[in-house]
C-alpha positions as CSV (number, residue, x, y, z in Angstrom):
1,M,-39.5,28.8,100.2
2,L,-38.6,30.9,96.9
3,R,-35.1,30.3,97.6
4,I,-35.1,26.5,98.2
5,S,-37.7,26.2,95.0
6,L,-34.9,28.3,93.2
7,L,-31.9,26.4,93.9
8,L,-33.7,23.1,93.4
9,F,-34.8,24.2,89.9
10,H,-31.6,25.3,89.7
11,R,-29.9,22.0,90.4
12,E,-32.6,20.3,88.1
13,A,-31.8,22.4,85.0
14,I,-27.9,21.9,85.7
15,G,-27.0,19.0,87.2
16,S,-30.0,16.6,87.2
17,P,-30.3,13.8,84.8
18,L,-32.4,13.8,82.1
19,P,-34.3,11.1,80.2
20,P,-32.5,8.5,78.7
21,D,-32.5,10.1,75.1
22,R,-31.3,13.4,76.4
23,R,-28.7,13.0,78.5
24,L,-25.8,15.3,77.9
25,D,-22.1,15.9,78.0
26,F,-21.6,19.3,78.5
27,I,-18.0,19.2,78.1
28,T,-18.5,18.4,74.1
29,G,-22.0,19.3,73.5
30,R,-23.0,15.7,72.5
31,N,-25.9,13.5,73.1
32,L,-24.0,10.4,75.0
33,T,-26.8,7.7,74.4
34,L,-27.8,9.0,71.2
35,A,-24.2,8.4,69.7
36,A,-23.6,5.5,71.5
37,E,-26.3,4.2,69.8
38,K,-25.7,5.6,66.2
39,A,-22.1,4.8,66.6
40,P,-21.2,2.1,63.6
41,K,-20.8,-1.2,64.9
42,A,-17.7,-3.6,63.6
43,G,-18.2,-5.2,60.5
44,E,-20.9,-2.4,59.3
45,N,-20.5,-0.6,55.8
46,G,-19.7,-3.8,54.8
47,G,-16.0,-4.0,56.6
48,R,-14.9,-1.0,54.6
49,S,-12.7,1.1,56.1
50,R,-13.6,4.6,56.6
51,W,-11.6,8.1,56.9
52,C,-13.7,9.2,59.9
53,P,-12.4,8.9,63.3
54,S,-13.8,8.0,66.5
55,L,-16.8,10.0,67.6
56,L,-16.7,9.9,71.4
57,S,-13.8,11.6,71.8
58,S,-13.7,14.1,74.6
59,R,-12.1,16.9,72.7
60,S,-13.5,20.6,72.0
61,L,-16.1,20.4,69.3
62,K,-13.5,23.3,67.6
63,G,-11.4,20.6,67.1
64,I,-13.5,17.6,66.5
65,Y,-13.0,16.5,62.8
66,K,-10.7,19.9,62.0
67,D,-7.8,17.9,62.1
68,Q,-8.7,15.0,59.8
69,F,-10.7,17.6,57.2
70,D,-7.4,19.3,57.2
71,V,-5.3,16.0,56.8
72,L,-7.8,15.5,54.0
73,E,-7.4,18.1,52.1
74,R,-3.4,17.9,52.3
75,H,-3.8,14.4,50.8
76,T,-6.3,14.8,48.3
77,Q,-4.2,18.3,47.0
78,W,-1.1,16.3,46.8
79,G,-2.5,13.9,44.9
80,L,-4.0,16.2,42.8
81,D,-0.2,17.6,42.4
82,L,1.0,13.9,41.7
83,L,-1.5,14.2,38.5
84,D,-0.3,17.2,37.3
85,R,3.5,16.6,37.4
86,Y,2.6,13.6,35.6
87,V,0.8,15.0,32.9
88,K,3.9,17.5,32.9
89,F,6.5,14.8,32.5
90,V,4.6,13.3,29.9
91,K,4.8,16.7,28.1
92,E,8.2,17.0,28.2
93,R,8.7,13.4,27.1
94,T,6.5,14.4,24.1
95,E,8.6,17.5,23.2
96,V,12.0,15.2,23.5
97,E,10.2,12.7,21.1
98,Q,9.2,15.1,18.8
99,A,12.5,16.8,18.6
100,Y,14.2,13.4,18.4
101,A,12.2,12.2,15.7
102,K,13.0,16.2,13.8
103,Q,16.4,15.4,14.0
104,L,16.5,12.3,12.3
105,R,14.0,13.1,9.4
106,S,16.8,16.3,9.4
107,L,19.8,13.5,9.4
108,V,18.1,11.4,6.7
109,K,17.2,14.3,4.3
110,K,20.6,15.6,5.1
111,Y,22.2,12.1,3.6
112,L,19.9,11.4,0.8
113,P,20.7,12.0,-2.6
114,K,20.0,15.1,-4.1
115,R,20.0,13.5,-7.9
116,P,17.3,11.6,-9.0
117,I,18.0,7.7,-9.2
118,K,17.4,7.5,-12.8
119,D,20.2,10.6,-13.4
120,D,22.6,9.3,-10.3
121,P,24.7,6.6,-11.6
122,E,26.0,5.5,-7.7
123,S,22.6,4.6,-7.1
124,K,23.3,1.1,-9.6
125,F,25.8,0.2,-6.9
126,S,24.3,-2.3,-3.9
127,Q,26.5,-0.3,-1.5
128,Q,24.4,2.4,-2.2
129,Q,20.8,1.2,-2.5
130,S,21.5,-0.3,0.6
131,F,22.2,3.3,2.4
132,V,19.4,4.6,0.5
133,Q,17.7,1.7,2.3
134,I,19.1,2.2,5.5
135,L,18.2,6.0,5.4
136,Q,14.6,5.2,4.6
137,E,14.5,3.1,7.4
138,V,15.5,5.5,9.8
139,N,13.0,7.9,8.7
140,D,10.3,5.4,9.1
141,F,11.7,5.2,12.8
142,A,11.1,8.8,13.4
143,G,7.7,8.6,12.0
144,Q,7.0,6.2,14.7
145,R,8.6,8.2,17.5
146,E,6.4,11.1,16.3
147,L,3.7,8.3,16.9
148,V,4.5,7.7,20.1
149,A,4.6,11.4,21.1
150,E,1.3,11.7,19.5
151,N,-0.3,9.3,21.6
152,L,1.2,10.3,24.6
153,G,0.0,13.8,23.7
154,V,-3.3,12.9,23.1
155,R,-3.9,10.1,25.8
156,V,-1.9,11.2,28.4
157,C,-1.9,14.5,28.2
158,L,-4.8,16.0,27.1
159,E,-7.3,13.5,28.9
160,L,-5.1,13.5,32.5
161,T,-5.4,17.2,31.9
162,K,-9.0,17.5,31.5
163,Y,-9.8,14.8,34.0
164,S,-7.5,16.9,36.7
165,Q,-9.8,19.9,36.3
166,E,-12.6,17.9,36.6
167,I,-11.6,16.2,39.6
168,K,-10.3,19.4,41.3
169,Q,-13.7,20.9,40.8
170,E,-15.4,17.7,42.9
171,R,-13.0,18.4,45.7
172,K,-13.5,21.9,45.9
173,M,-17.1,20.8,46.0
174,H,-17.1,18.5,48.7
175,F,-15.1,20.4,50.8
176,Q,-17.1,23.9,50.8
177,E,-20.1,21.2,51.4
178,G,-18.3,19.7,54.9
179,R,-16.8,23.6,55.8
180,R,-20.5,24.6,55.5
181,A,-21.6,21.9,57.4
182,Q,-19.3,22.7,59.9
183,Q,-20.0,26.1,60.2
184,Q,-23.5,25.2,60.7
185,L,-22.8,23.4,63.5
186,E,-20.7,25.9,65.2
187,N,-23.2,28.3,64.8
188,G,-25.6,25.6,66.6
189,F,-23.1,25.6,69.1
190,K,-22.8,29.5,69.8
191,Q,-25.9,29.4,70.2
192,L,-25.9,26.9,72.6
193,E,-23.7,28.8,74.6
194,H,-25.8,32.0,74.3
195,S,-28.5,30.0,75.7
196,K,-26.5,28.4,78.3
197,R,-25.2,31.4,79.9
198,K,-28.4,33.3,79.3
199,F,-30.1,30.7,81.4
200,E,-26.8,30.4,84.2
201,R,-27.4,34.7,84.8
202,D,-31.6,34.3,84.8
203,C,-30.8,31.7,87.4
204,R,-28.1,33.6,89.4
205,E,-30.6,36.9,89.0
206,A,-33.6,34.8,90.7
207,E,-31.8,33.4,93.2
208,K,-30.6,36.9,94.1
209,A,-34.0,38.5,93.9
210,A,-35.4,35.2,96.1
211,Q,-32.8,36.3,98.6
212,T,-33.6,40.2,98.4
213,A,-37.0,39.3,99.0
214,E,-36.4,37.0,102.2
215,R,-34.3,39.8,103.7
216,L,-37.0,42.2,103.1
217,D,-39.6,39.8,104.7
218,Q,-37.4,39.1,107.6
219,D,-36.6,43.0,108.3
220,I,-39.3,44.4,110.8
221,N,-38.4,47.6,109.1
222,A,-39.2,47.3,105.9
223,T,-42.5,48.3,105.1
224,K,-45.2,45.7,103.5
225,A,-44.8,47.8,99.8
226,D,-41.2,46.7,99.7
227,V,-41.6,43.6,100.5
228,E,-44.5,43.1,98.1
229,K,-42.4,45.1,95.5
230,A,-39.5,42.4,96.4
231,K,-41.7,39.5,95.8
232,Q,-42.8,40.3,92.7
233,Q,-39.3,41.0,91.5
234,A,-38.4,37.3,92.4
235,H,-41.5,36.2,91.0
236,L,-40.4,37.8,87.5
237,R,-36.7,36.7,87.8
238,S,-38.0,33.2,88.8
239,H,-39.9,33.2,85.6
240,M,-37.6,34.6,83.5
241,A,-35.0,32.0,84.3
242,E,-38.1,29.1,83.5
243,E,-38.0,30.6,80.4
244,S,-34.3,30.5,79.8
245,K,-34.6,27.4,80.8
246,N,-36.6,25.9,78.6
247,E,-35.1,27.9,75.7
248,Y,-31.7,26.5,76.6
249,A,-33.4,22.8,76.9
250,A,-34.8,23.1,73.5
251,Q,-31.3,25.1,72.0
252,L,-29.4,22.1,73.4
253,Q,-32.0,19.2,72.1
254,R,-31.5,21.0,68.6
255,F,-28.1,21.1,68.9
256,N,-27.6,17.5,69.8
257,R,-29.8,16.4,66.6
258,D,-28.0,18.6,64.1
259,Q,-24.6,17.3,66.2
260,A,-25.9,13.6,65.6
261,H,-26.6,14.4,61.8
262,F,-23.3,16.1,61.3
263,Y,-21.1,13.1,62.7
264,F,-23.2,9.9,61.8
265,S,-24.5,11.1,58.4
266,Q,-23.3,14.5,57.0
267,M,-19.7,14.5,57.4
268,P,-19.2,10.7,56.5
269,Q,-21.2,10.9,53.5
270,I,-18.6,13.9,52.5
271,F,-15.8,11.8,53.9
272,D,-16.9,9.0,51.9
273,K,-17.3,11.0,48.2
274,L,-13.3,12.3,48.9
275,Q,-12.4,8.5,49.4
276,D,-14.4,7.9,46.2
277,M,-12.6,10.9,44.5
278,D,-9.2,9.9,45.3
279,E,-9.6,6.6,44.5
280,R,-10.9,7.3,41.6
281,R,-7.9,9.5,40.8
282,A,-4.9,7.5,42.1
283,A,-6.7,4.5,39.0
284,R,-6.8,7.2,36.6
285,L,-3.6,8.3,37.5
286,G,-2.2,4.3,37.3
287,A,-4.3,3.8,34.0
288,G,-2.1,6.5,32.8
289,Y,1.1,5.1,33.7
290,G,0.3,2.0,31.7
291,L,-0.4,4.4,28.7
292,L,3.1,5.5,29.0
293,S,4.3,1.7,27.9
294,A,1.1,1.1,25.8
295,A,2.5,3.9,23.3
296,E,5.5,1.8,22.9
297,L,4.2,-1.3,22.7
298,Q,2.1,-0.3,20.1
299,V,5.3,0.6,17.8
300,V,7.9,-1.9,18.7
301,P,6.6,-4.3,15.9
302,I,6.8,-2.0,12.8
303,I,10.2,-0.4,14.7
304,A,11.4,-4.2,15.0
305,K,10.5,-4.0,11.0
306,C,12.6,-0.9,10.8
307,L,15.4,-3.0,12.3
308,E,14.8,-6.1,10.1
309,G,15.1,-3.8,6.8
310,M,18.5,-2.6,8.3
311,K,19.9,-5.9,8.6
312,V,18.7,-7.3,5.1
313,A,20.0,-3.8,3.5
314,A,23.6,-4.8,4.9
315,D,23.1,-8.4,3.7
316,A,22.1,-6.8,0.3
317,V,25.8,-5.4,-0.2
318,D,27.4,-7.5,-3.0
319,P,31.2,-6.4,-3.9
320,K,31.4,-8.5,-6.7
321,N,28.1,-7.3,-8.4
322,D,28.9,-3.7,-7.9
323,S,32.6,-4.0,-9.9
324,Q,30.7,-5.8,-12.3
325,V,28.4,-2.3,-12.1
326,L,31.1,-0.2,-12.5
327,I,32.7,-2.2,-15.3
328,E,29.3,-2.0,-17.6
329,L,29.2,2.0,-16.5
330,H,32.3,3.0,-17.8
331,K,33.4,0.1,-20.2
332,S,35.2,2.1,-23.3
333,G,34.5,-0.2,-26.2
334,F,37.8,0.6,-27.5
335,A,40.1,-2.3,-29.0
336,R,43.1,-3.3,-27.3
337,P,45.7,-2.3,-29.2
338,G,48.3,-5.0,-30.4
339,D,51.9,-5.4,-29.5
340,V,54.2,-2.6,-30.5
341,E,56.7,-4.4,-32.5
342,F,60.7,-3.2,-32.4
343,E,61.7,-0.9,-35.2
344,D,65.1,-0.9,-36.2
345,F,66.1,2.1,-37.9
346,S,70.0,0.9,-38.5
347,Q,68.9,-1.5,-41.3
348,P,65.7,-0.8,-43.3
349,M,63.0,-3.9,-43.0
350,N,63.0,-7.2,-44.6
351,R,59.8,-8.4,-43.2
352,A,56.7,-8.1,-44.6
353,P,53.9,-5.6,-43.4
354,S,51.0,-6.8,-41.2
355,D,48.0,-4.8,-41.0
356,S,47.4,-5.6,-37.3
357,S,50.1,-4.1,-36.7
358,L,50.9,-0.3,-35.6
359,G,55.0,-0.9,-36.5
360,T,55.1,0.0,-40.5
361,P,52.4,1.3,-42.3
362,S,51.2,-0.5,-45.4
363,D,53.0,1.5,-47.8
364,G,56.1,0.7,-47.0
365,R,57.9,3.4,-45.8
366,P,59.1,3.3,-42.6
367,E,56.8,5.1,-39.5
368,L,59.0,7.1,-37.3
369,R,58.6,6.0,-33.9
370,G,57.6,9.4,-32.6
371,S,54.7,9.9,-34.8
372,G,52.4,12.2,-32.8
373,R,49.0,10.7,-33.9
374,S,50.0,6.5,-33.1
375,R,51.4,7.6,-30.0
376,A,48.2,10.2,-28.3
377,M,46.0,7.2,-30.0
378,R,48.1,4.6,-27.2
379,W,49.5,6.4,-24.6
380,P,47.1,6.3,-21.7
381,F,48.6,8.8,-19.4
382,G,49.2,11.4,-21.9
383,K,47.4,15.4,-21.5
384,K,43.9,15.0,-23.6
385,N,42.7,17.6,-25.4
386,K,39.5,19.3,-23.9
387,T,36.2,17.3,-24.8
388,V,33.6,18.7,-26.8
389,V,30.2,17.4,-26.4
390,T,28.4,16.5,-29.1
391,E,24.8,15.7,-29.9
392,D,25.5,11.9,-31.1
393,F,27.7,11.4,-27.9
394,S,31.2,10.7,-30.3
395,H,33.1,12.3,-27.7
396,L,32.7,9.2,-25.6
397,P,33.9,6.1,-25.9
398,P,32.0,3.5,-28.0
399,E,30.7,1.5,-25.4
400,Q,29.4,4.4,-23.0
401,Q,28.0,6.5,-26.7
402,R,25.9,3.0,-27.0
403,K,24.5,3.5,-23.8
404,R,23.6,7.0,-24.0
405,L,22.2,6.5,-27.5
406,Q,20.1,3.6,-26.5
407,Q,18.8,5.8,-23.1
408,Q,17.8,8.6,-25.6
409,L,16.5,6.6,-27.9
410,E,14.0,4.8,-25.4
411,E,13.2,8.2,-23.9
412,R,12.5,9.8,-27.6
413,S,10.1,6.3,-28.1
414,R,8.4,6.8,-24.9
415,E,7.5,10.3,-26.0
416,L,6.3,9.4,-29.3
417,Q,3.7,6.7,-28.0
418,K,2.8,9.1,-25.3
419,E,2.0,11.7,-28.1
420,V,0.6,8.7,-30.5
421,D,-1.3,8.2,-27.4
422,Q,-2.9,11.8,-26.9
423,R,-3.7,11.9,-30.6
424,E,-5.4,8.9,-30.5
425,A,-7.3,10.6,-27.8
426,L,-8.0,13.7,-29.4
427,K,-9.6,11.9,-32.3
428,K,-11.8,10.1,-30.2
429,M,-12.9,13.6,-28.5
430,K,-13.2,15.4,-31.7
431,D,-15.5,12.2,-33.0
432,V,-17.3,12.7,-29.8
433,Y,-17.7,16.3,-30.3
434,E,-19.1,16.1,-33.8
435,K,-21.6,13.6,-33.3
436,T,-22.8,15.2,-30.1
437,P,-21.9,19.4,-30.7
438,Q,-23.6,20.3,-27.4
439,M,-20.4,19.0,-25.7
440,G,-18.2,21.1,-27.5
441,D,-17.0,22.4,-30.1
442,P,-14.6,20.0,-32.7
443,A,-12.8,22.8,-34.0
444,S,-11.1,23.8,-30.7
445,L,-9.5,20.8,-30.7
446,E,-7.8,21.3,-34.6
447,P,-4.5,23.6,-32.7
448,R,-4.0,20.6,-29.8
449,I,-4.3,17.8,-32.6
450,T,-2.0,20.0,-35.2
451,E,1.1,20.6,-32.3
452,T,0.6,17.0,-31.3
453,L,1.1,15.9,-35.2
454,S,4.2,18.3,-35.6
455,N,5.4,17.0,-32.0
456,I,5.1,13.3,-33.5
457,E,6.8,14.2,-37.0
458,R,9.4,15.6,-34.9
459,L,10.0,12.7,-32.7
460,K,10.2,10.7,-35.4
461,L,12.3,12.0,-36.9
462,E,14.5,12.1,-33.6
463,V,14.0,8.5,-33.2
464,Q,15.3,7.9,-36.8
465,K,18.8,9.7,-36.0
466,Y,19.5,8.2,-32.5
467,E,18.8,4.9,-34.4
468,A,21.1,5.4,-37.0
469,W,23.8,6.8,-34.5
470,L,23.1,3.2,-32.6
471,A,23.5,1.3,-35.2
472,E,26.7,2.9,-36.6
473,A,27.7,2.8,-32.8
474,E,27.2,-1.1,-32.4
475,S,28.7,-1.8,-35.4
476,R,32.1,0.3,-34.0
477,V,31.7,-1.9,-30.9
478,L,31.6,-5.1,-32.8
479,S,34.2,-4.2,-35.0
480,N,36.5,-3.5,-32.0
481,K,35.3,-6.7,-30.0
482,G,36.6,-8.5,-33.3
483,D,39.9,-7.3,-33.3
484,S,40.1,-8.0,-29.9
485,L,39.1,-11.4,-29.5
486,G,40.0,-13.0,-26.6
487,R,43.1,-15.6,-26.8
488,P,43.0,-18.6,-24.5
489,A,45.7,-19.0,-21.7
490,R,47.1,-21.8,-23.5
491,P,46.9,-23.7,-26.8
492,P,46.5,-27.2,-27.0
493,D,49.8,-29.3,-27.7
494,P,49.6,-30.6,-31.0
495,P,48.8,-34.7,-31.1
496,A,51.5,-37.2,-30.8
497,S,52.1,-38.1,-34.3
498,A,53.1,-34.1,-34.9
499,P,55.4,-34.2,-38.4
500,P,58.6,-32.7,-37.4
501,D,57.6,-29.7,-39.8
502,G,54.8,-28.5,-37.7
503,S,57.1,-28.6,-34.6
504,S,60.1,-26.8,-36.5
505,D,57.2,-24.0,-36.9
506,S,56.3,-24.0,-33.7
507,S,59.6,-23.7,-32.3
508,T,60.7,-21.1,-35.3
509,S,57.6,-19.4,-34.3
510,Q,58.9,-19.2,-30.3
511,D,62.7,-18.4,-31.3
512,N,60.9,-15.7,-33.1
513,K,59.3,-14.3,-30.1
514,E,61.9,-14.2,-27.8
515,S,64.4,-12.9,-30.1
516,S,62.3,-10.5,-31.1
517,G,61.7,-9.4,-27.0
518,E,57.7,-9.2,-27.2
519,P,56.1,-9.6,-24.3
520,G,54.0,-12.8,-23.2
521,P,50.2,-13.3,-23.5
522,E,49.4,-12.3,-20.0
523,E,51.2,-8.8,-20.0
524,G,49.5,-7.8,-23.4
525,Q,46.2,-8.6,-22.1
526,D,46.5,-7.8,-18.9
527,A,47.9,-4.4,-18.7
528,P,44.9,-1.8,-19.5
529,I,45.6,0.6,-22.5
530,Y,43.4,3.6,-22.0
531,T,43.0,5.2,-26.3
532,E,41.3,8.4,-27.0
533,F,38.5,8.0,-29.4
534,E,38.8,10.8,-32.2
535,E,35.9,11.0,-34.7
536,D,37.9,11.2,-37.8
537,F,39.5,7.8,-36.8
538,E,38.4,4.9,-38.8
539,E,39.9,1.2,-38.8
540,E,40.0,-0.1,-42.3
541,P,39.6,-4.0,-43.0
542,A,42.6,-6.0,-42.5
543,S,44.4,-7.7,-45.0
544,P,45.5,-11.2,-45.4
545,I,49.5,-11.0,-44.4
546,G,50.3,-14.9,-45.7
547,H,48.8,-17.9,-46.2
548,C,48.2,-21.2,-44.1
549,V,47.3,-24.8,-44.0
550,A,45.8,-26.8,-41.1
551,I,47.8,-29.9,-40.2
552,Y,45.8,-31.4,-37.8
553,H,42.0,-31.3,-37.2
554,F,40.7,-28.2,-34.7
555,E,37.9,-28.1,-33.1
556,G,37.6,-24.1,-31.7
557,S,35.1,-24.6,-28.8
558,S,36.8,-21.6,-26.5
559,E,35.8,-17.9,-27.0
560,G,37.7,-16.3,-29.8
561,T,39.2,-19.4,-31.4
562,I,37.6,-21.4,-34.8
563,S,37.3,-24.6,-35.8
564,M,39.5,-25.9,-38.9
565,A,39.7,-29.5,-40.5
566,E,42.9,-30.9,-41.3
567,G,44.7,-29.7,-45.1
568,E,42.2,-26.7,-45.0
569,G,44.1,-23.6,-46.6
570,L,43.4,-20.2,-44.5
571,S,44.8,-17.0,-44.6
572,L,46.7,-15.4,-42.0
573,M,45.9,-12.7,-41.0
574,E,48.1,-12.3,-37.5
575,E,51.3,-13.7,-36.6
576,D,51.8,-15.5,-33.7
577,K,52.6,-13.0,-30.5
578,G,54.2,-15.4,-28.0
579,D,51.4,-17.0,-26.8
580,G,51.2,-19.9,-29.1
581,W,48.2,-18.6,-31.3
582,T,47.8,-17.4,-34.6
583,R,44.8,-15.5,-36.2
584,V,43.2,-17.0,-39.3
585,R,40.0,-16.3,-42.0
586,R,38.2,-18.9,-43.5
587,K,37.5,-19.1,-47.4
588,E,34.0,-19.5,-46.6
589,G,34.4,-16.6,-43.6
590,G,34.7,-16.7,-40.0
591,E,37.9,-15.4,-38.4
592,G,39.4,-16.2,-35.3
593,Y,42.6,-17.9,-33.5
594,V,44.0,-21.1,-33.8
595,P,47.1,-23.2,-32.2
596,T,50.5,-21.6,-34.3
597,S,52.0,-25.6,-34.0
598,Y,48.7,-27.2,-35.6
599,L,49.8,-24.5,-38.8
600,R,52.3,-24.3,-41.7
601,V,53.4,-20.9,-42.5
602,S,53.9,-18.9,-45.2
603,L,54.5,-15.2,-45.2
604,N,53.5,-13.0,-48.5
């Protein structure tokens, strides 16, 4: 009977059905009824997919969720690695932008003019101005590349690096929580296995003790004391098996409760946190991708303005204006020399001397062709002596001398005005100190006032000196212009009713031109002759070389011409050089060119 009761007890403990809420799966250690009731139904959780797999798998406990946990660990680590790779990419891109901007700035600095604009004559040319403007636009473009690098470094590298550290800490915390829960469940399963083995062992011992007591009870040779002892031992083993059964049942119930909490509450929450973390990381990474293009789009308008500025600079090049600037910069102001007359050394000159000609001196003595002074002044390609720089810039051509003197005069005038303003300010300050001595000592300003007054006197003298030099230079430029008045290309034809003597004079003048072999007007005016100005050279006022009478009325409307009335007597200043024009001077003043065919000429 004891054996049968123990066997029934063992079957009940091991294989008998439990109540519905206590049914167990001894393979997986799960409460199947509870698991089925708590399993999420379709459509729960708002239809959102979760990372947890099916919970009714028949795998062993150690395999459940371990592979999924490893998958999540690898996936989240890959996401963090991708974030770090992008940050590293942006950082290197920033270094490229900074190096590019630095090289552009160095290039601009290399090609910018070294001299100040006011001291650099090349800055007056539109070509140079456009080039400088292009360099400035390139420098601004380099600044925009630096701005792109700065935005990428701050908004992408720094912020994403900081966010990566935060997300790594969060991931570590979630996985530690999951491993801790998994370890607790494994520890509960080990305790369950231990109580199960103890229950199984106590049942075998109880069954063995029951069999021993039954055998001794049927053995006629066994003493009553042995039988009683065997029965007590069997009863003790049976009691121990009952306690092991209760302990195993309690441990099993506790494990099933912990397991249900692990699979249906704890792990899903951890997986949800990991999912949210990974989705936030992906969204932040996508925003970081957008910042790469946003940094470029931010500077696109300014870069477009830089490119537009370069186009404007290219269109601003004005070749004709540059040519005019070159002329103004290097215009000498020298008068163009007259034509060289033929010098016949085989017979004395019978022709009256002309003060405007360089061929024969006014005293009537023939001038040798090889005169060194005249040749040096006319010969444009001769070797020039070393120039000595003077304070009044007389070593320069007249026009350049006038410009430099004007520049110096303006600078001295600005300095003088500055000193005058400073003196007025010091006087006002001195008056304030005299009225309110606590603000300062008026005597302390006396040295500065004295120094300012001395500077003013010095600058006034310099201004007067430069004004005198400038007036002299301007008079020389004007006199040179008077000697080289422009001739019209072709004189007007005489009226149809021209008398014979007028035409004969014209033809005679033309014959004289052809016989003398003088160059035409185009040759005499277009060929530039550079003469070296000497300080001791001063032009003497020209004297008339003859007399002439106007036989027609002429209205001088073009540059270099002069008007005359019919029958007006004029002084002949320069003969016709073969271009049909004669320079004359009116009695009431005024000098210019008139058509030769309009005159009746008589030489002295």
